[in-house]
C-alpha positions, 0 to 999 in steps of 0.5 A: 499500500502506497504512503499517504505523500503519493496517495494524496497527491493521486487522490488530486489527480482522479478529483481533477479527471471529474471520475464517478465517486462510490463512497460508503462501505456498503456501496463499494461492496455492492460495485465489487461483489456486482460489477468489479470491472468498474472499480478504478481505484480504492483510497481508505482513511488512515487510521482505520482498521477494523475488520470491514475496513480490512475486508473491502481493502483484502476484496479489492486487492483480490481482483487487482484494484490499487488500495492507497491509504490517506489521510482524511483531508484527502478523501475531503477534496475528493467528495467533500465534507459526507459521511464516507465511511473513511473509504472512497473509490473511484468507477467507471460511470454506468452506461446511460439509460434513455427511453429506447434502451429501458424498451428494448431492456424490457423486451426481455423481461419474464412475465410483467414489468413493474416500473418506479416512474420520479417526476422531478424528485430535487433531493437526492437523498429520496432518490437514493432512498427510492433507488433502493426501494425498488431494488427491495420491491423487484423493480426493473428499472426506475424513470426519472427527468435529465432537468429539475431533478436529482442525478445519481450522484455519490449522496443517491449512491452511499444513501442507496446503499448499493442499490444504485449498482442493480437498479437501472437507472433510464435518465429522459429529457422529455418524461411525457414523450417516454411515458407516451413510449412506453403505453405503445409498449402495453405499459400501464401508467399509474399515478399517485394522488392523495385526492384521486377516488381509487386507493392503492388497494382497491386497484388492479396492479397484476399488469404490466405497470409503470408507477408515477410518484411526484416531486416533493410538495407539488406532485406530478406535472400536468403533462404527467399526469395527463398521462396516466391511465388512472390513479390512486391514493394510499389511504391515510389514517392518522393526522399528517397529509402525505408520505415522504416519497420514498415511503410512498413508494416502498407502500406502492411498489411493495403491493404491485408485488403482494398482487402479484404474489397472490 
């Protein structure tokens, strides 16, 4: 393992190259498990040497990844003031998906596809939590707009706890057009709205399905809402008027999963 001084210089060089970074033990382990060829370099903070960090370092070295010991300030230069748990990795960026890549991938799905569409989620913590939920519920992909929405960055990957490396994310220029393309391929588009007359639990979700959740506070945009085949609401028993978007995504996705299992 190289010395801290050399590592600091190397970290700065990679930062300048604008590569993608993954940080946090769980997220980096997910890359090692699913796609180790994407991992380019790993920096581990000194003097951290607990069992989880040693295991990560050894796994990376076994697949030929260069591992460097650095001071905490070097990691801060790479990813800023975030909860990196003393580990940061440079990775090759994921191949970007658009709506056509998504449709092509869905043609290979066995059974009814299950998608999550997020219309303008701007908080990266919410996007990361939604990706984690989508992975847990077995969603085949997540669809997000390119503009006025969070992107899959280091914060999202950390919150997603590895799910960002498993769930395909299609980032599209025109969300309404992408929804039209899905509908042409037989996907039913179901939006969530607090004022919808039908509850989530009364709806038939046993079909090729894309569940749509709107932005925090504002909900779905008009063009998105107009393209929904129908709307559903999550019945609320308490005093709060709405759920966090990642919680709502979990409720809706797992209800679809429950119906399919039944």
